[in-house]
C-alpha positions as CSV (number, residue, x, y, z in Angstrom):
1,X,37.1,-22.5,-5.5
2,X,35.5,-20.3,-8.2
3,X,31.9,-20.4,-8.8
4,X,29.4,-18.7,-10.7
5,X,27.5,-15.8,-8.7
6,X,23.8,-16.0,-9.1
7,X,21.1,-13.6,-8.4
8,X,18.6,-15.3,-5.8
9,X,15.1,-14.2,-4.9
10,X,14.0,-15.6,-1.6
11,X,9.9,-15.4,-1.4
12,X,9.0,-15.3,2.6
13,X,5.3,-16.0,3.0
14,X,5.2,-16.5,6.9
15,X,3.4,-13.9,9.2
16,X,5.5,-14.8,12.2
17,X,8.3,-13.0,12.1
18,X,9.9,-14.8,14.8
19,X,9.0,-18.4,13.6
20,X,11.3,-21.2,12.3
21,X,10.5,-20.5,8.6
22,X,11.6,-16.8,8.9
23,X,14.9,-18.1,10.7
24,X,15.7,-20.6,8.2
25,X,15.2,-18.1,5.4
26,X,17.5,-15.5,7.0
27,X,20.3,-18.1,7.5
28,X,19.9,-19.2,3.7
29,X,20.0,-15.6,2.7
30,X,23.1,-15.0,5.0
31,X,24.9,-18.2,3.6
32,X,24.1,-17.5,-0.1
33,X,25.5,-13.8,0.4
34,X,28.7,-14.8,2.1
35,X,29.0,-17.4,-0.7
36,X,29.1,-14.3,-3.1
37,X,25.8,-14.4,-4.7
38,X,23.2,-11.6,-5.0
39,X,20.3,-12.0,-2.8
40,X,16.7,-10.2,-2.5
41,X,14.2,-11.1,0.0
42,X,10.4,-10.4,-0.9
43,X,8.1,-10.6,2.0
44,X,4.9,-11.5,0.6
45,X,3.0,-12.1,3.7
46,X,3.6,-8.6,5.3
47,X,2.6,-6.8,2.1
48,X,-0.7,-6.1,3.3
49,X,0.6,-5.1,6.7
50,X,-0.8,-8.3,8.6
51,X,2.4,-9.5,10.0
52,X,2.9,-10.6,13.8
53,X,5.8,-9.3,15.4
């Protein structure tokens, strides 16, 4: 199955790093990378240092 590899940017915007939104983004990133795509995650919520661990 030969597909076209694409560049993907995932914007994460939740300040809760242990929440379901972050988990979903991580799984999407993993699956896309395993499929041969180039994936970059940008965490816009933690840019100001206001994330919860």
